[in-house]
KOLRO-500341 format. One record per residue (C-alpha): x, y, z; residue in three letters. Coordinates in steps of 0.001 Angstrom, whole numbers. Last residue first. Layout:
((X, Y, Z), "ALA")
...
***
This chain:
((-61736, -16871, 18199), "LEU")
((-64686, -18913, 19777), "LYS")
((-66054, -18206, 23097), "LYS")
((-66191, -19147, 26633), "GLU")
((-66856, -22885, 26647), "HIS")
((-66852, -23978, 30514), "VAL")
((-64387, -26224, 31918), "TYR")
((-64248, -29182, 34576), "GLY")
((-60898, -30285, 35604), "ASN")
((-58937, -27383, 36592), "LEU")
((-58704, -28276, 39784), "SER")
((-59200, -24759, 41030), "LYS")
((-62844, -24544, 39933), "ASP")
((-65225, -24209, 36615), "THR")
((-62434, -23617, 34354), "PHE")
((-61957, -21218, 31293), "HIS")
((-62634, -22605, 27592), "ALA")
((-61300, -20884, 24428), "LEU")
((-62754, -22767, 20846), "ASN")
((-60424, -21828, 18264), "GLY")
((-60338, -24650, 15934), "ILE")
((-57179, -26577, 17500), "ILE")
((-58494, -25980, 20832), "ASP")
((-57599, -23167, 23180), "ILE")
((-57068, -23578, 27199), "ILE")
((-58145, -20801, 29664), "PHE")
((-56464, -19582, 33291), "ILE")
((-58071, -16460, 34380), "ALA")
((-61624, -18099, 34859), "GLU")
((-60468, -20402, 37440), "GLU")
((-58525, -17923, 39348), "TRP")
((-60842, -14888, 39477), "ASN")
((-60780, -12551, 36756), "CYS")
((-59838, -8856, 36440), "ALA")
((-56211, -8426, 36914), "SER")
((-55077, -11812, 35829), "LEU")
((-57321, -11519, 32572), "ARG")
((-55734, -8573, 31820), "SER")
((-52265, -9717, 31999), "PRO")
((-53043, -12745, 30046), "THR")
((-53583, -16582, 30678), "THR")
((-52590, -19886, 29421), "PHE")
((-52615, -23195, 30599), "TYR")
((-50405, -26646, 29406), "ILE")
((-51147, -30094, 31025), "ASN")
((-51598, -31779, 27588), "ASP")
((-50949, -29514, 24645), "PRO")
((-54281, -27952, 22768), "GLN")
((-53506, -28495, 19238), "SER")
((-49962, -27903, 17926), "VAL")
((-49172, -27039, 14278), "ASP")
((-46469, -24589, 15536), "MET")
((-48111, -21440, 13725), "GLN")
((-51561, -22919, 14740), "LYS")
((-50273, -22744, 18205), "LEU")
((-48859, -19343, 17805), "LYS")
((-52143, -17792, 16130), "LYS")
((-54178, -19508, 19153), "TYR")
((-51435, -17597, 21475), "ILE")
((-52310, -14230, 19752), "TRP")
((-55901, -14410, 19809), "THR")
((-56027, -14926, 23556), "GLU")
((-53820, -11812, 24334), "SER")
((-50208, -11065, 25250), "PRO")
((-49208, -14463, 26887), "VAL")
((-48734, -15843, 30493), "ILE")
((-47828, -19396, 30088), "ILE")
((-48611, -21713, 32828), "LEU")
((-47168, -25218, 33077), "TYR")
((-48845, -28015, 35374), "ALA")
((-46396, -30266, 37240), "MET")
((-47104, -33829, 37651), "GLN")
((-46075, -35606, 40873), "ARG")
((-42960, -37593, 42222), "LYS")
((-41018, -34384, 42447), "THR")
((-37742, -35859, 40456), "VAL")
((-39523, -38501, 38401), "GLN")
((-42234, -36120, 37689), "THR")
((-40162, -33153, 36419), "ILE")
((-38420, -35222, 34024), "GLN")
((-41777, -36798, 32725), "SER")
((-43000, -33210, 32557), "SER")
((-39891, -32250, 30272), "LEU")
((-40603, -34737, 27737), "LYS")
((-44404, -33865, 27801), "ARG")
((-43060, -30285, 27488), "TYR")
((-41113, -30343, 24297), "ASN")
((-43254, -28582, 22037), "LEU")
((-44340, -25968, 24494), "ILE")
((-40574, -25694, 25855), "THR")
((-39299, -25522, 21904), "ARG")
((-41891, -22494, 21552), "VAL")
((-40911, -20845, 24838), "VAL")
((-37421, -20832, 23701), "SER")
((-38557, -18410, 20591), "SER")
((-38995, -15357, 22600), "ARG")
((-42166, -13264, 21884), "HIS")
((-41679, -10691, 24656), "ASP")
((-44692, -11136, 26536), "LEU")
((-44241, -14745, 27223), "TRP")
((-44146, -14623, 31159), "ILE")
((-43034, -18534, 31679), "ASP")
((-44733, -20212, 34676), "VAL")
((-44378, -23726, 36355), "LEU")
((-47488, -24240, 37988), "PHE")
((-48536, -25182, 41990), "GLU")
((-51685, -25698, 43532), "GLN")
((-51757, -29298, 43699), "PRO")
((-54574, -30784, 42118), "ARG")
((-56363, -33913, 43783), "LYS")
((-59585, -31907, 44463), "ASN")
((-57619, -28805, 45644), "PHE")
((-54147, -29451, 47011), "VAL")
((-52486, -26479, 48872), "GLU")
((-48846, -27272, 48858), "ILE")
((-47639, -27232, 52713), "LYS")
((-46753, -24281, 54763), "LYS")
((-49207, -25347, 57885), "GLU")
((-51520, -22302, 57013), "PRO")
((-51664, -23546, 53413), "THR")
((-49447, -22829, 50590), "LEU")
((-50169, -21643, 47127), "ARG")
((-47413, -22416, 44577), "ARG")
((-45653, -20418, 41908), "ILE")
((-42449, -21480, 39827), "TYR")
((-41395, -18895, 37885), "LEU")
((-39337, -17826, 34563), "ASP")
((-38574, -21179, 33384), "PHE")
((-35416, -22732, 32238), "SER")
((-34941, -25851, 30283), "THR")
((-32442, -28604, 30475), "ASP")
((-33667, -29700, 33762), "LEU")
((-31472, -30303, 36862), "GLY")
((-31746, -26544, 37956), "LYS")
((-35282, -26656, 38598), "LEU")
((-35142, -29302, 41226), "PHE")
((-33789, -26966, 43321), "SER")
((-36740, -24932, 43895), "PRO")
((-36880, -21011, 42734), "THR")
((-39530, -19489, 44504), "SER")
((-42703, -17405, 43819), "ILE")
((-45965, -17646, 46202), "SER")
((-49148, -17387, 45232), "PHE")
((-52343, -15892, 47046), "GLY")
((-54317, -15242, 43937), "PHE")
((-54939, -11455, 43875), "ASN")
((-51931, -10396, 45941), "ASN")
((-49149, -13121, 44507), "GLN")
((-50416, -14021, 40980), "LEU")
((-51243, -10491, 40781), "ALA")
((-47917, -9018, 41862), "ARG")
((-46096, -11061, 39105), "CYS")
((-48609, -9843, 36455), "SER")
((-47861, -6224, 37335), "ALA")
((-44019, -7121, 37311), "ASP")
((-44850, -8201, 33536), "GLU")
((-46652, -5278, 32595), "ILE")
((-44048, -2983, 34015), "ALA")
((-41406, -4847, 31997), "ARG")
((-43409, -3832, 28797), "GLU")
((-43910, -334, 29848), "PRO")
((-40067, -11, 30388), "THR")
((-37946, -334, 33176), "SER")
((-34489, -1255, 31906), "TRP")
((-33299, -5038, 31724), "GLY")
((-30380, -4608, 29068), "LEU")
((-31712, -7924, 27183), "ILE")
((-34978, -8130, 28206), "HIS")
((-36561, -4428, 28365), "SER")
((-33975, -2375, 26361), "LYS")
((-33440, -5021, 23778), "ILE")
((-37018, -6433, 23614), "ARG")
((-37867, -2799, 22895), "SER")
((-35160, -2312, 19997), "HIS")
((-36562, -5923, 18691), "LEU")
((-39858, -4426, 18118), "GLU")
((-38822, -1112, 16425), "GLU")
((-36556, -2800, 14212), "SER")
((-38983, -5231, 12948), "SER")
((-39532, -8703, 14789), "GLY")
((-37678, -12110, 15260), "VAL")
((-36084, -12953, 18587), "TYR")
((-33913, -15960, 19137), "CYS")
((-32540, -17670, 21990), "GLU")
((-28879, -19830, 22618), "PHE")
((-28242, -20546, 25713), "ARG")
((-31815, -20374, 26394), "GLY")
((-32609, -23568, 24899), "ASP")
((-33089, -22973, 21042), "VAL")
((-31099, -25820, 19885), "ARG")
((-34459, -27912, 19551), "ASP")
((-35953, -25172, 17636), "ILE")
((-33411, -25296, 14795), "ILE")
((-34945, -26749, 11481), "TYR")
((-38794, -26968, 11715), "THR")
((-39430, -24437, 14556), "VAL")
((-36846, -21991, 12974), "ILE")
((-38453, -22071, 9373), "SER")
((-42270, -21857, 10608), "LYS")
((-40761, -18807, 12682), "MET")
((-39290, -17162, 9423), "ILE")
((-42403, -17771, 7646), "THR")
((-44303, -16754, 10309), "ASN")
((-42553, -13387, 10667), "ARG")
((-42958, -12631, 7126), "ARG")
((-46637, -13269, 7122), "MET")
((-46925, -10855, 10246), "ASP")
((-44988, -8170, 8405), "LEU")
((-46797, -7797, 5399), "ARG")
((-44911, -4725, 3604), "SER")
((-41273, -5918, 4730), "VAL")
((-38357, -3672, 3862), "ASN")
((-36832, -4927, 7238), "GLU")
((-37118, -7432, 9347), "MET")
((-34492, -8136, 12040), "ILE")
((-33791, -11854, 13339), "PHE")
((-31827, -10961, 16709), "LEU")
((-29877, -13762, 18040), "MET")
((-29089, -13847, 21415), "VAL")
((-25984, -16031, 22500), "ILE")
((-25162, -17042, 25832), "PRO")
((-21667, -16202, 27422), "LYS")
((-18368, -17966, 27289), "GLU")
((-18485, -20067, 24635), "SER")
((-18443, -17556, 22039), "TYR")
((-14731, -16683, 22083), "PHE")
((-13644, -20635, 22135), "GLU")
((-15220, -21248, 18804), "ALA")
((-18753, -22689, 18691), "PRO")
((-18804, -26652, 18296), "ASP")
((-22505, -27743, 18074), "ASN")
((-23682, -24315, 18337), "LEU")
((-21578, -23363, 14966), "PHE")
((-22713, -26509, 13045), "VAL")
((-26115, -25740, 14349), "ARG")
((-26222, -22075, 13184), "TYR")
((-24776, -23072, 9775), "SER")
((-27750, -25463, 9587), "GLU")
((-30006, -22715, 10301), "TRP")
((-28520, -20433, 7550), "LYS")
((-28944, -23405, 5104), "LYS")
((-32586, -23686, 5665), "ILE")
((-32973, -19884, 5511), "LEU")
((-31481, -19922, 2216), "SER")
((-33877, -22592, 812), "GLN")
((-36873, -20796, 2120), "SER")
((-35583, -17761, 491), "THR")
((-34057, -14743, 1851), "GLU")
((-34993, -11704, 277), "THR")
((-37271, -10193, 3014), "ASN")
((-34562, -7773, 3786), "MET")
((-33423, -9648, 6711), "ASP")
((-30557, -8418, 9137), "MET")
((-29325, -11019, 11305), "GLU")
((-27547, -9465, 14349), "LEU")
((-26055, -11832, 16897), "PHE")
((-25917, -10463, 20353), "LEU")
((-23568, -11797, 22978), "TYR")
((-24625, -12170, 26533), "CYS")
((-24452, -11069, 29852), "ASP")
((-21702, -8150, 29576), "PRO")
((-22824, -7400, 26092), "LEU")
((-20843, -8061, 23036), "ASP")
((-22902, -6475, 19912), "ILE")
((-22383, -8517, 16874), "MET")
((-23186, -7769, 13073), "ALA")
((-24115, -9560, 9723), "ASP")
((-23729, -13366, 11515), "PRO")
((-21076, -15359, 10642), "MET")
((-21631, -19118, 9360), "MET")
((-19648, -22302, 8373), "PHE")
((-15758, -22073, 9161), "ASN")
((-16891, -20809, 12691), "SER")
((-17503, -17678, 14717), "ALA")
((-14167, -15796, 13762), "PRO")
((-13365, -12869, 15817), "PRO")
((-15874, -10247, 14387), "MET")
((-14618, -7439, 12243), "PHE")
((-16022, -7709, 8855), "LYS")
((-19131, -8976, 10733), "GLY")
((-19632, -5642, 11960), "ASP")
((-18657, -5635, 15848), "TYR")
((-20033, -3457, 18553), "TYR")
((-18614, -3633, 22105), "THR")
((-20863, -2957, 24785), "TYR")
((-20876, -1743, 28565), "GLU")
((-24388, 268, 28888), "THR")
((-26002, 3406, 30255), "ASN")
((-24413, 6291, 28169), "GLU")
((-23817, 4304, 25039), "LYS")
((-27203, 2417, 25003), "ALA")
((-29830, 4757, 23653), "TYR")
((-27601, 6270, 20630), "GLN")
((-25659, 2715, 20214), "GLU")
((-28724, 585, 19664), "PHE")
((-29887, 3376, 16919), "GLU")
((-26454, 3269, 15692), "LEU")
((-26641, -663, 15109), "ALA")
((-30138, -485, 13629), "PHE")
((-28993, 2079, 11017), "LYS")
((-25956, 10, 10309), "ASN")
((-27737, -3089, 9406), "LEU")
((-30264, -889, 7327), "HIS")
((-27126, 379, 5499), "MET")
((-25662, -2820, 4870), "GLN")
((-28567, -4455, 3313), "HIS")
((-29131, -1603, 1035), "ASN")
((-25204, -1735, -15), "LEU")
((-25230, -5239, -551), "SER")
((-26326, -5276, -4240), "VAL")
((-23530, -2305, -4763), "ARG")
((-20824, -4935, -3945), "SER")
((-18767, -4354, -749), "MET")
((-15796, -2090, 378), "LYS")
((-14198, -2283, 3631), "LEU")
((-11408, -4428, 2637), "ASP")
((-10185, -2105, 109), "ARG")
((-9962, 602, 2619), "SER")
((-7239, -1750, 4484), "GLN")
((-8167, -3281, 7628), "LEU")
((-6324, -2127, 10947), "TRP")
((-4967, -4943, 13101), "GLU")
((-6330, -6728, 16096), "TYR")
((-9086, -8350, 14209), "ARG")
((-11710, -8106, 16965), "GLY")
((-11416, -4670, 18119), "LYS")
((-9117, -2480, 15967), "CYS")
((-11385, 677, 16155), "LEU")
((-11727, 180, 20237), "GLU")
((-7881, -505, 20451), "ALA")
((-6651, 2458, 18223), "GLU")
((-9027, 5016, 19939), "LYS")
((-6379, 6896, 21855), "ASP")
((-7734, 10334, 20481), "TYR")
((-4744, 11175, 18745), "LYS")
((-3612, 7806, 17682), "GLU")
((-7250, 7335, 16468), "ALA")
((-7026, 10221, 14745), "LEU")
((-3609, 9365, 12799), "TRP")
((-5382, 5836, 12098), "LYS")
((-8587, 7570, 10815), "VAL")
((-6592, 10129, 8457), "ALA")
((-4764, 6855, 7103), "GLN")
((-8141, 5683, 6358), "LEU")
((-9189, 8693, 4665), "GLY")
((-6215, 8655, 2079), "ASN")
((-6832, 4964, 1292), "THR")
((-10650, 6230, 703), "THR")
((-13187, 5743, 3394), "LEU")
((-16892, 4986, 2143), "PHE")
((-19783, 7059, 1590), "LEU")
((-22840, 5185, 265), "ALA")
((-24988, 7408, -1888), "PRO")
((-28037, 9008, -587), "TYR")
((-31411, 8846, -2168), "GLU")
((-30965, 5224, -3539), "LYS")
((-29967, 3902, -6649), "ASP")
((-26419, 2360, -5351), "TYR")
((-24372, 5339, -5881), "ASP")
((-20837, 5090, -4316), "ILE")
((-19488, 8340, -2864), "GLU")
((-15968, 8973, -1223), "GLU")
((-14660, 9582, 1799), "ILE")
((-11037, 11389, 3176), "TYR")
((-10236, 12948, -314), "LYS")
((-9818, 16539, 1492), "PHE")
((-12518, 17633, -824), "THR")
((-14864, 14672, 21), "GLU")
((-14512, 15705, 3847), "LEU")
((-15436, 19025, 3105), "ALA")
((-18656, 17930, 1020), "ALA")
((-19478, 15663, 3828), "ILE")
((-19392, 18587, 6138), "ARG")
((-21454, 20954, 3742), "GLN")
((-24171, 18318, 3477), "THR")
((-24469, 17904, 7454), "THR")
((-24380, 21679, 7497), "TYR")
((-27458, 21925, 4874), "GLN")
((-29519, 19542, 7042), "ARG")
((-29658, 22260, 9540), "ARG")
((-29987, 20969, 13105), "ILE")
((-26551, 22075, 13826), "ASN")
((-24551, 20422, 16657), "GLN")
((-27133, 17737, 17988), "LYS")
((-27805, 17014, 13943), "SER")
((-23986, 16318, 13054), "TYR")
((-23447, 12689, 14327), "PHE")
((-26586, 10409, 14288), "PHE")
((-29394, 11841, 12540), "ARG")
((-27338, 14093, 9864), "TYR")
((-24725, 11232, 9518), "ALA")
((-27246, 8545, 8916), "LEU")
((-29188, 10545, 6247), "ASN")
((-25737, 11497, 4597), "GLU")
((-24853, 7915, 3933), "ASP")
((-22590, 5284, 5816), "LEU")
((-20315, 2612, 4858), "CYS")
((-17606, -39, 6655), "ARG")
((-19560, 183, 9842), "HIS")
((-16251, 627, 11930), "ARG")
((-14604, 2780, 9585), "TYR")
((-17434, 5112, 8616), "ILE")
((-18092, 5258, 12362), "ALA")
((-14641, 6772, 13110), "PHE")
((-15131, 8984, 10171), "MET")
((-18302, 10379, 11725), "PHE")
((-17050, 10480, 15251), "SER")
((-13911, 12654, 13791), "VAL")
((-16215, 15144, 11680), "ASP")
((-18514, 15478, 14867), "GLU")
((-15662, 16516, 17005), "ASP")
((-14792, 18958, 14253), "SER")
((-11614, 18733, 12104), "LEU")
((-9175, 21506, 12644), "ASN")
((-6554, 18872, 13675), "SER")
((-6992, 16733, 10625), "LEU")
((-6257, 19829, 8134), "ILE")
((-3140, 20890, 10029), "THR")
((-2167, 17315, 10416), "GLU")
((-2064, 16673, 6456), "ASN")
((-1719, 13367, 6421), "VAL")
((1286, 11467, 4253), "ARG")
((-261, 8646, 2168), "TYR")
((2568, 5337, 2161), "ASN")
((1251, 3355, -935), "ALA")
((-83, 82, -40), "MET")
***
């Protein structure tokens, strides 16, 4: 590579926004004017023209170049001279370790380039990543890796990007509604090979895959296609150590905030209210018994109603105890638990010498009916459902319901959960 000399006078006079923008182009491989304005320049100067002028200046200095790909704004890449400028700035601002993470060496400008057909996908991926950084940077320790910078995962797969968090790795898969059924099968086969033998770096923490749907006009239809593919080809490995979420960018940012970063959100408030209802409205206590640790599936809660003698209450031969999952976040591991609950129930019975019912708190009756149809599951044995609204408004036997294969919903006549009453047709 030619030895380009940098103009230290020009670089020293760049604004903080210019420097941050150039660092970001390197870390994300490319950006555009819209992302530059939204995430780097608008706080300094709300006028869109200011961003346009700064980009023009960086182009004049031959630090960045435009690549057109039939969108409103062309992609902006670092030139060879721009990469030398970034290296000089990184040394000045002590950012070398941050920018070289994963590979421990600088990439060359040609390594950052990509084909025009990949640019729309990359720009949507970068938008999602920058949105994450915007809300996480002040409160969360993390490291973002574009796929080009990631430590090798395996010879067979590499996600589009990764966010390394203290408690898990977030794998980002950007879906532009272009992957066929066959390509999805190949993707899950690659994930299976990786999960069977992950590289050492990825063995340290659980992995959460975010399947981000963009460019989709019929979101629910695409979601169903993805979920059916997951259920058919990889669901047996979605065990909590490997978790999957499928949704739009907006939905998945909400999941990150509430269930991965653990922030207080309206969604978490509903979950907390459901737990309080189980305790205050129905007299259940919540605990974590030792027998749960021996299972290959985790549950959110174990609840039981106790007598004054601190024994589990039994009503007409039905122990008043449940394993509970709060399934308001749409995580895929609960699908695996539903499909495998008969086997799990046998394991639990061997340890506890009694059957254990499984209660799932879901967003709505219609939502779980659609989910069961998607999984091709009729009313599963010893699995019951409720919703936050039913927990707050009904007595126990009416709060709990089952649904058959054609959408008949029934609640129960008493706490034994033996007799039931048809409530409605969904």
